[in-house]
C-alpha positions in Angstrom: 28.1 121.4 11.7 31.8 121.8 11.5 33.9 121.7 14.7 36.7 123.6 12.9 36.9 127.3 13.7 37.6 129.2 10.4 36.6 132.7 11.6 35.7 134.2 14.9 32.9 136.2 13.3 31.8 137.0 9.8 29.8 140.1 8.7 27.5 139.7 5.7 27.9 142.9 3.7 24.6 142.6 1.7 20.9 142.0 1.9 18.0 139.9 0.6 18.2 136.4 -0.6 22.0 136.2 -1.1 22.6 137.5 2.4 20.3 134.7 3.8 22.1 132.2 1.5 25.5 133.2 3.0 24.1 133.0 6.5 23.2 129.4 5.9 26.8 128.7 4.9 28.1 130.3 8.0 25.6 128.3 10.1 26.7 125.1 8.3 30.3 125.8 9.5 29.3 127.0 12.9 30.7 130.6 12.3 29.0 133.4 14.3 27.4 135.9 12.0 26.6 139.7 11.8 24.0 141.0 9.5 23.8 144.7 8.5 20.6 146.3 7.5 19.0 149.6 6.4 15.8 150.6 8.2 13.8 149.4 5.1 15.0 145.8 5.8 14.6 145.9 9.6 12.3 142.9 9.7 14.0 140.8 7.0 14.8 137.1 7.7 18.5 137.5 7.7 18.2 140.2 10.4 16.1 137.9 12.5 18.3 134.8 12.0 21.8 136.2 12.3 23.6 136.1 15.6 23.9 139.8 15.6 22.4 142.6 13.5 23.5 146.2 13.1 21.6 149.0 11.4 23.5 151.0 8.8 22.7 154.6 7.6 22.9 156.6 4.4 21.1 159.0 2.1 19.5 155.9 0.5 19.4 152.2 1.2 21.9 151.5 -1.5 24.2 154.3 -0.2 24.2 152.7 3.2 25.3 149.4 1.8 28.1 151.1 -0.2 29.5 152.9 2.8 32.7 150.9 3.3 34.0 153.1 6.2 30.8 152.5 8.2 31.0 148.7 7.6 34.6 148.6 8.6 33.8 150.5 11.8 31.1 147.9 12.7 33.6 145.1 12.1 36.1 146.7 14.4 33.5 147.3 17.1 32.1 143.8 17.0 35.4 141.9 16.6 34.6 140.7 13.1 37.5 139.0 11.3 35.9 138.2 8.0 33.5 139.9 5.6 31.5 138.1 2.9 30.3 140.7 0.2 27.9 138.3 -1.6 27.2 139.9 -5.1 26.6 143.5 -6.0 27.4 146.5 -3.7 31.0 146.1 -2.6 31.6 142.6 -3.9 34.0 143.7 -6.7 35.4 146.8 -5.0 39.2 146.4 -4.8 39.5 149.4 -2.5 37.1 147.8 0.0 39.2 144.6 0.0 42.4 146.6 0.6 40.8 148.6 3.5 39.6 145.4 5.1 43.1 144.0 4.9 44.7 147.1 6.4 42.4 146.6 9.4 43.3 142.9 9.7 39.9 141.7 8.3 39.7 139.0 5.6 37.7 139.8 2.4 36.0 136.6 1.5 36.8 136.7 -2.2 39.8 137.1 -4.5 42.7 139.6 -4.0 42.3 143.3 -4.7 44.8 142.9 -7.5 42.7 140.2 -9.3 39.5 142.2 -8.7 41.1 145.2 -10.5 42.6 143.1 -13.3 39.3 141.3 -14.1 37.0 144.3 -13.2 38.4 146.4 -16.1 37.1 144.9 -19.3 40.0 146.3 -21.4 42.8 145.1 -19.2 41.2 141.7 -18.6 40.8 141.1 -22.3 44.4 142.1 -22.9 45.4 139.7 -20.1 43.3 136.8 -21.5 44.5 137.3 -25.1 48.2 137.4 -23.9 47.7 134.0 -22.3 46.4 132.5 -25.6 42.7 132.5 -25.0 40.2 133.8 -27.6 38.6 137.3 -27.3 36.1 138.9 -29.8 37.4 141.1 -32.5 37.5 144.6 -31.0 39.1 148.1 -31.0 40.5 149.2 -27.7 42.0 152.5 -28.7 40.7 155.7 -27.1 37.4 156.8 -28.6 38.8 160.3 -29.2 41.9 159.0 -31.0 42.4 159.9 -34.7 41.0 157.2 -37.0 39.0 155.5 -34.2 35.6 155.7 -36.0 37.1 154.4 -39.3 38.9 151.5 -37.6 35.7 150.5 -35.7 33.6 150.7 -38.8 36.1 148.5 -40.7 35.1 145.6 -38.4 31.6 145.6 -39.9 28.2 145.8 -38.2 26.5 145.2 -35.9 28.8 146.2 -33.1 28.5 146.5 -29.4 29.8 149.4 -27.3 30.7 148.5 -23.7 31.9 150.3 -20.7 35.4 149.2 -19.6 34.4 149.3 -15.9 30.8 148.0 -16.6 28.9 145.0 -15.6 25.3 143.7 -15.2 24.4 144.8 -18.7 24.8 148.5 -17.9 26.6 150.8 -20.3 26.1 148.5 -23.3 24.6 149.5 -26.7 24.2 147.8 -30.0 25.2 149.8 -33.1 23.9 148.8 -36.6 25.5 151.5 -38.8 28.3 154.0 -38.9 25.8 156.8 -38.7 24.8 155.6 -35.2 28.3 155.1 -34.0 29.4 158.6 -32.9 26.3 159.4 -30.9 26.2 156.0 -29.3 29.8 156.4 -28.2 29.0 159.7 -26.6 26.0 158.3 -24.7 27.9 155.2 -23.7 30.8 157.2 -22.3 28.4 159.4 -20.4 26.5 156.4 -18.9 29.8 154.7 -18.0 31.0 157.8 -16.1 27.6 158.0 -14.3 27.3 154.3 -13.3 31.0 153.4 -12.8 33.0 156.7 -12.5 35.0 155.7 -15.6 34.1 157.0 -19.0 36.3 154.6 -21.0 34.4 152.4 -23.5 35.5 149.9 -26.1 33.8 148.4 -29.2 33.7 144.8 -30.3 31.9 142.7 -33.0 28.4 141.8 -32.0 27.6 138.2 -32.9 23.9 137.8 -33.6 22.3 134.5 -32.6 25.1 133.9 -30.1 24.8 132.2 -26.7 26.0 133.4 -23.3 27.8 130.6 -21.7 29.6 130.9 -18.3 31.8 128.5 -16.4 32.0 128.3 -12.6 35.5 128.1 -11.3 36.9 127.9 -7.7 40.6 128.2 -6.7 42.6 128.1 -3.5 45.8 129.8 -4.8 47.4 126.5 -5.8 44.6 124.6 -7.5 41.7 125.7 -9.8 38.7 123.4 -10.4 35.9 124.1 -12.8 32.3 123.0 -12.1 30.9 122.9 -15.6 29.0 125.5 -17.5 25.8 127.4 -17.3 23.5 128.5 -20.1 22.6 132.1 -19.5 21.2 133.2 -22.9 17.7 134.1 -21.8 18.1 137.8 -21.0 16.2 141.0 -21.1 18.1 144.2 -21.5 21.4 142.3 -21.2 20.3 140.9 -17.8 19.6 137.2 -17.2 16.2 135.9 -16.2 16.6 132.1 -16.7 19.8 130.1 -16.3 20.4 126.4 -16.5 23.2 123.8 -16.1 24.5 122.2 -18.2 24.0 124.0 -21.5 21.9 122.1 -24.1 24.2 123.4 -26.8 27.5 121.7 -25.8 28.6 118.1 -26.4 31.3 116.6 -24.1 34.1 117.6 -26.4 33.1 121.3 -26.6 32.2 121.3 -22.9 35.7 120.1 -21.9 37.3 122.7 -24.3 35.4 125.8 -22.9 35.6 124.7 -19.3 39.4 124.1 -19.5 39.7 127.5 -21.1 37.9 129.1 -18.1 40.1 127.1 -15.6 43.2 128.2 -17.6 42.3 131.9 -17.3 41.7 131.5 -13.6 45.1 129.7 -13.2 46.8 132.5 -15.1 45.3 135.0 -12.7 46.3 132.9 -9.6 42.6 133.0 -8.8 41.4 132.5 -5.2 37.7 131.9 -4.2 34.7 131.3 -6.4 34.4 133.1 -9.7 32.8 132.9 -13.1 34.3 133.2 -16.5 31.8 134.3 -19.2 32.0 133.5 -22.9 30.2 134.3 -26.1 29.4 131.1 -27.9 28.6 131.5 -31.6 26.3 129.2 -33.7 29.5 128.1 -35.6 30.9 126.6 -32.4 33.5 129.3 -31.7 33.7 130.9 -28.2 35.2 134.1 -27.0 36.1 135.5 -23.5 33.7 138.2 -22.4 34.5 138.9 -18.7 35.3 137.3 -15.4 33.1 138.0 -12.4 35.2 137.8 -9.2 32.3 136.9 -6.9 29.6 134.4 -6.2 27.0 134.7 -9.0 23.2 135.0 -8.7 22.9 131.8 -10.7 25.3 129.7 -8.6 22.5 127.4 -7.2 22.1 125.5 -10.6 25.8 124.5 -10.4 25.5 123.5 -6.7 22.5 121.3 -7.5 24.1 119.6 -10.5 27.5 119.1 -9.0 26.6 118.7 -5.3 29.1 121.3 -4.1 28.4 124.1 -1.6 30.2 127.1 -3.2 29.7 129.4 -0.2 31.2 126.9 2.1 34.1 126.5 -0.3 34.6 130.3 -0.3 34.6 130.5 3.5 37.1 127.6 3.8 39.4 129.0 1.1 39.4 132.5 2.7 40.4 130.9 6.0 43.5 129.4 4.3 42.2 125.9 3.8 42.7 124.0 0.5 39.8 123.1 -1.8 37.8 120.2 -0.5 37.2 119.0 -4.1 39.3 117.9 -7.0 38.6 118.0 -10.7 38.1 114.2 -10.7 35.6 114.4 -7.9 33.4 116.9 -9.8 30.7 114.8 -11.5 27.7 116.1 -13.4 24.4 114.9 -12.1 21.1 115.7 -13.9 19.9 119.1 -14.9 18.9 122.3 -13.1 17.0 125.4 -14.2 16.8 128.7 -12.3 14.2 131.4 -12.8 14.6 134.9 -11.4 11.4 136.2 -9.8 11.4 139.9 -10.3 9.0 142.7 -9.3 8.4 144.0 -12.8 5.7 144.2 -15.5 7.3 141.8 -18.0 4.5 142.4 -20.5 5.1 146.2 -20.5 8.8 146.8 -21.2 9.9 145.1 -17.9 9.0 148.2 -15.9 9.7 147.9 -12.2 6.7 147.2 -9.9 6.2 148.2 -6.3 3.9 147.1 -3.6 3.8 145.1 -0.3 4.0 141.4 0.3 0.5 140.6 1.6 0.8 136.9 1.4 3.6 134.5 0.4 3.5 130.7 -0.1 6.8 129.4 -1.3 6.9 126.3 -3.6 8.4 123.2 -2.1 9.2 119.6 -3.1 12.0 117.2 -3.9 14.7 118.9 -6.0 13.2 122.3 -5.4 15.0 125.3 -4.0 13.5 128.7 -3.4 16.2 131.2 -2.5 14.3 134.2 -1.1 14.6 136.9 1.5 10.9 137.8 1.3 8.6 138.1 4.2 5.0 139.0 4.8 4.5 142.7 5.1 7.7 143.6 3.2 7.5 146.8 1.2 8.9 146.2 -2.4 10.3 149.5 -3.6 12.6 150.7 -6.4 15.5 151.3 -3.9 17.0 148.0 -4.8 17.3 145.6 -7.8 13.9 144.2 -8.8 14.9 140.6 -8.2 12.9 139.2 -5.3 13.8 135.5 -5.3 15.1 132.6 -7.3 13.3 129.3 -8.1 15.6 126.4 -8.8 14.5 123.0 -9.8 16.8 120.0 -10.2 15.8 116.8 -12.0 17.3 113.8 -13.9 16.6 115.4 -17.3 16.3 118.9 -18.8 12.7 118.3 -19.8 11.8 117.3 -16.3 13.6 120.3 -14.8 11.7 122.6 -17.1 8.3 121.0 -16.3 9.2 121.2 -12.6 9.9 125.0 -12.9 6.5 125.5 -14.6 4.7 123.6 -11.9 6.4 125.4 -9.1 5.9 128.8 -10.6 2.2 128.0 -10.7 2.4 126.8 -7.1 4.0 130.0 -5.9 1.6 132.5 -4.3 2.8 136.1 -3.9 0.0 138.6 -3.3 0.6 142.4 -3.2 3.2 143.0 -5.9 3.2 142.1 -9.6 6.0 139.8 -10.7 7.3 138.2 -13.9 6.2 134.7 -13.0 3.6 134.4 -15.8 6.3 135.6 -18.3 8.8 133.0 -17.1 6.2 130.3 -17.6 5.7 131.5 -21.2 9.4 131.3 -21.9 9.7 127.9 -20.4 6.7 126.6 -22.4 8.0 128.0 -25.7 8.9 125.4 -28.2 12.2 127.0 -29.0 13.3 127.0 -25.4 12.2 123.5 -24.9 14.2 122.4 -27.9 17.3 124.3 -26.5 17.3 126.6 -29.5 18.1 129.8 -27.6 20.4 132.8 -27.9 20.8 136.2 -26.3 18.2 137.6 -28.6 15.5 135.1 -27.6 13.3 137.7 -25.8 13.2 140.0 -28.7 12.9 137.3 -31.4 9.8 135.8 -29.8 8.3 139.0 -28.4 5.0 138.4 -30.2 4.7 134.9 -28.6 5.6 136.1 -25.1 2.5 138.3 -24.6 0.1 138.3 -21.7 -3.0 136.1 -21.9 -6.1 138.3 -21.8 -8.5 137.5 -19.0 -11.5 139.8 -18.3 -12.0 141.1 -14.7 -14.5 138.3 -13.8 -12.1 135.6 -15.0 -9.3 137.1 -13.1 -11.4 137.2 -9.9 -12.5 133.6 -10.4 -8.9 132.3 -11.0 -7.7 134.2 -7.9 -10.5 133.0 -5.7 -10.0 129.4 -6.9 -6.3 129.6 -6.2 -6.9 131.0 -2.7 -9.6 128.6 -1.8 -7.5 125.6 -2.9 -4.6 126.7 -0.6 -4.5 124.8 2.7 -2.8 127.7 4.6 -5.4 130.2 3.5 -8.3 127.8 4.3 -6.9 127.3 7.8 -6.8 131.1 8.3 -10.3 131.4 7.0 -11.7 128.7 9.2 -9.8 129.7 12.4 -11.5 131.6 15.2 -10.4 135.2 15.3 -8.2 136.0 18.4 -10.6 138.3 20.0 -13.3 135.6 20.1 -11.0 132.8 20.9 -10.0 134.7 24.1 -13.7 134.7 25.2 -13.7 130.9 25.3 -17.1 129.0 25.4 -19.0 132.0 26.8 -22.1 133.0 24.7 -24.9 135.4 25.1 
């Protein structure tokens, strides 16, 4: 534990596994913590483990977490001088960052100006292009401008329509012909206004069989360091489900080129805190800037395990005005890590969200294994929040060993009461194309016929479930223990 006081008290403006992850960083540095929670999360681990916990209110759980005025009032009342937004909710909200600053509270992330610059997909692309870094061929003119349709069609098809203020795969559509273009633009603009309050959209060339590569950067205002790349091509509906570091597609020369480009973009923006620069990587070896996420990423653990750097601790130190504790020379790649996102969804039926209650949970453990989760027994899983429940990360000396470890640990995981995508993740990991590293963003659709549910009849399902439960040491102990009511009686018998 650090003896250096960086903050008097930090509020974690989030929930679930990432809130618990940030809490561990605060504990590592000896910083007092405040958790906020909606009633639906009253019994969550972060609420139980934080130094203080305050209930927040709203028309919905998400609305409560997006109520910046309520959160700032809590900070003022409890003497909080730092807020970590984690990811999602208010993490890329420039106005929230400004309001915190006006009240003398540090936003643990980049400046409001950088959040605005990189949060707008059009202005960020213009900024990146101006500084000499590659962006995909695109048309940025207003969709209702004369000649827009013809100029877009001239790029050739397929194309992708994106919301300027978008993120997380929302507000994106693929267009395969000029006939589809006009209606797709209308729908995309409507969705963009609904999700982000900004109806601006832009159109760029869609590269089929391309990869999604992202680079982790961290800066302190004077120095920017990159921590290698992550392969994030396994996606459903433009949202990632499996990530790994490093990418199996890059050799050392191409890795240095793309990572230096990411660091250069961050330097040009005078970036402070942890962030991620995302690229499209074509099968011809070209790469193009997609966007920069000005926050900690869901998939940051694979980078932490490969490079042995605690990114949350770095964020906290930087926000307190300290320089980076690492240099580019000290960042050394060590082995391979794979992350699987465990989601409450029916992956074999269009990835529809699933609901239920966590009746029993046994987390996988072992050397090189990390299970980031905010789950607890009795937790209600609803559609109020994102369907991601937890993340399984496995680090090993080689990619093949990391993949095998993920498969083993997904099978070791026991989560009763809610359906998850665990079986689907295993199928992806076992697929020959994935094992060979031959992946792209269309993987899920390309191999849809291979990634189908194994058919077990009811009796087989019961037998498998019974065998799994009977082989579990914790369940056997529960079965063999004396019920409390009888244990209280002692040795008395009739």
